N, C-alpha and C positions, 0 to 999 in steps of 0.2 A: 601195750601199744605196737602196732604193726607199723614199720618205718621203710621208706623207700628213700634212696639217693640217686640223684640226677646228675650224672657228670662222673666219669670214671678216671678222671685225670689225676694229677697230684693232689690237689685238695679234696677231690671226691673220694679217692682212695682213703685218705686220712680220716674224713668223717664217716665212711663206711665202717672202717675199723672201731672207730670210737663207739659207733651205735651197736656194733657187733658185741663188744665187752660191756655195754650198759646193762643196768639191772632194770632200768625203767622202760625199755623199748627193744623189740626184736626185729632185726634187719630181715626183710623178706625179699629184697632185690635191688639191683642196680640197673640204671638206664644210661646208655650213650648212643650217640649217633654212630659211632663206630662198633661194628658188630664184634670186631677183634677185642676191643677195649672192654665192651660190656662182658662178654663171655668169659674172657681172663680174670677179670676182678671178681665176677660173679662165682667162678670155680673156686677161686683162691678163698673166698668167705663162705663157701657153701650155700649160695643162694642163686636164684635165676638171673640171667643177665637179659635185658630187654634192648632193643632198638626203638621201639615205639612208646612214648610215655602213656598214651592212651590205653594201651594193651596192658601195661603195668598196673595203670590204676584199676581198670576192669577186672583183672585177676587177683590182685593183692587186696584192693580196697584198704589203702593205707590210712592211718590215722595222722601221721606225720611224715614229713618229707625234708630232705636237704636238697638245696640247688647248689651246685659247685661247677656250673657250666662256665665258659669264658665270661668276662666281665660285662661285655656288651650284650650278651644273650640270656638275660634273666627272665626277661618279661613274659615271653610265650609259655614256658614251662611253669613260671608262677601262677600266670592266670588259669592254665589248664588244671593245676592242683588245686587251686582256690576254689574253682568252678565246682570240684569234687567234694568240697568241704574239708580239705585237708589242712593242717596247720603246717607253715613252712618256716624252715630256717634257711636263709639265703646268705650265701658266702659274700662278704662285702666285695664291692660296692652293692647297694641295693640294685642300682641300675647305672648307666653312664649317661643317661640324659634325663632332666627333670619331668618330661612328659612320661617316660617309663616308669619312673618311680612314683610318680602321683598316679598312675593309672593302677599299678600294682596295689597300693594301699586303699585305693577307691574300691577296687573289686574287693578286697579282703574285708573291708568295713561292710560293704553291702551283703556280703555272702556270711559273715560271721567267723570267718577263718582268722586265725592270729598268725602275723608275720613278724618274725625278728631278724635283723640283720647281724651277721657275724662279725662285728668289730672286734676281734680277738684281743686287742691290746686293752680293752677294758677288763679283760680277765687275767692280765699280767699283774702279780703281787706288786711289782714295783711302781706301776702306774697309778694303782690304787692308793698306795702308800703317799705319792706326790698329790694326789687329788685331795687325801685327807689332811696332809700338811697344809695344803694352801687354804682349804675351808676352815682350819683351826684359827687361833688368835693370835699365833705367836710372831709371824713374819709379815703381817699386813696385808694390804691389798695388792694383787699382781699389777705389774706395770708392763711387762714384756714376756712373752713366751716364745722360745726358739727351739726347733727340731732340727736334728741332722740325722737322716736315715740313709744308710748305704748298703746295697745287697750285691751279691755276686753276679758277674756277667750271665752265669748259667740261667738266672731267672729271665733275663732278657731274651736269650736264646729260647726259652720255653714259651714266653707269653707276647713277645713284641709283634706278633702278626696280628694280635686281636686287642692290644691295649697299649698303654705308655705309662712311665712313672707317675704321672698325675694320678691316674685311676687305679693303679695297682699298689702303689707306695703311698703317695702322699695323701691319699683318702684316710690312712691310718693317722697320719699327723693332723689333719683337718679335723677328725672326729676327737682326738685328744686335746688339741688346741681349744675347741669349742665346747667340749665337756667340762676342762679344767677352767677356762676362762669365762664360762657362763654367758656366751654370746655367739654370735654368728659372723662370718666375714662381711664387714660393712665397707670398708675401703680397701682398694687394692692400689697400693703405691708402685709395684712394679711385678712382673711375673714373666718367666722365661722357661720354655720347653726346648730342650736339644735333644735331638734323636739321631743315633749314628748307626751306620750299616755294619759296624763291628760290635754290635750287641752292647753298646755303651752309650746309655742315655740318662739324662738328669732332668730334674724340674726344681724350680726355685720360685720362691714369692715372698712378698713382704707387704704388710698392711696393718689394717686395726679391726678388731671386733667391734660389734654393737655395744658391748659393755665398756669400750674404751681402752682396752688393752691392746698393746701392740704385738704383732707376731711376724716370725721370720721362719721361713722352713726352706731347707735343701734336702733334696733326696734323688735317688736314682740306682741304676746298677752299673758300677764301674770296679767292682772288686774281682779278684782272681776267683774262678770258680770253685776253688778248694776252701774259700775264706766263709766264715759265717757273718751274717749281718752285722751291722754296727749301728746301734740306736743311741741317740743322745738328747734328752729331754731337758731343758732348763726353763723354770719359773722364777723369773726375777720379780721381787716384791719390794714393797717400800721398806720393810724391815728386814730383809733376809732373801735368801735364795734357796731353791729346793732342786736338786738335779738327779735324774736318773739315767746312767749310763750302762750300757750294754755291750760289750764287744766279745762276747763268747761266754761260755758258763764254766770255763777253768778245766775242761777236759779235753784234751787233744790226743788223736790217735795217729801215731807215726808209723807210716807203712812205707813199703819200698818205693811206692810211687809218689810219695809226698806226705805231708802232714794234713790232717782233717779235724776240725773243730766239731765235737759232737754236741747236739742239742739236748739240754737238760732242762729247758723251759718252755718251748713253744708247743711241740708235740712230740716228745720223747717217748720212744719205745721201751717201756720198763717191763721187763719180765714178760715180753710178747705182747703188751697192751700199751695203747696209746694213752699217754698222761699229759701233764702239764696244762697249759692255757686253753688249749683245744678240748681236752677233757672237761674243764671246768665250764667252758661255753656251751657244749653240747648238753652236759648234765644240767646246767641252768635253764636251757631251753626245754628239755624235757619235763623236767620238774615244774616249771612255770605253766606249761600245757596241762600238766595233770592236776595241779592245785589251784589253777587261775591266778597265781600270782603275778605280779606285773614283770615285764622284761626288764633287764637292767639296760638293754639299749632300746629305747623306745622308738616308736615309728617316726614321731616327729623329729628325732636325733639323727635317724639315718636319712630321712628327707632333707634335712637342714645341710647334712654333709655333702648331698649331691647337688643341692642349689649353690652352695659355697664353691664345690669343685667345678661346677659349670661357670661360675663367674669367674674363677682364676683362669680357667680354660679360654674363656673369651677374651680375657685381658692378657693373655701371655703373648710374649714374642716367640714365635715358632720357627726353630732353625733346623735343618736337615743336613747332616754333614756325612761325608764318605768314610 
């Protein structure tokens, strides 16, 4: 299969490398509105860089594509690729409005193109183990799901102009909570979005799912830029608790300018190739397109995450601080 990556930023470059290393598809080009970004990444990976998506489609005739543009700008490239009959992996979130998300999926159904949203946490082994433990019969029915997800300020410095912690971070937690809790956000008891000019922003919310399970989430980017993300998921059940905690992979590089925690789980570079959960996500997408197997992240799952995020955003008290 011929593959194209749209977006040559942080996540786009990772997806492009993952596809380059795949045995199921060949990377044929990268697209970015920045001529410099497109040409630099293209040269690094040995493919052509494009500024115009339509030109890339006409020249390459891709079978599959990855969209890794900023969170709020997925609809236009998605509809362009779908119109050309391309199967698309869209970096989470599917969109940042319900209208955009519904439009993308409607266009895909009408054209016969398949669309998967890259909710990467579904491909972390630790969360799969949590979901399996909850669905088993040993700890009973869930009562409350809590998440605490914190990233470094460097993330805010990179993305804050186009998104916020709700759409960039909490969307992970919303998908996990709804996946494990087998419901969607039904009631919102309280929500708060705090955005700071110092690249330090947070989002928090509490409420209940349609399945009757309570939830509480806190997230944001507040850690020093050299720190790895901190994730904590707890599912409190009638007969026990299952918890997944991640505060680094146990590998720390000490350099003259400070200590750096090295990724061994999300998208580590191992012997020059992208591995970890991102590798599993990309391979799953390519395999499902090839074989016709269902996606682990269904369209309705991705859409429900957007609907719930939009509901939380509407309910949130929003504060901007200096």
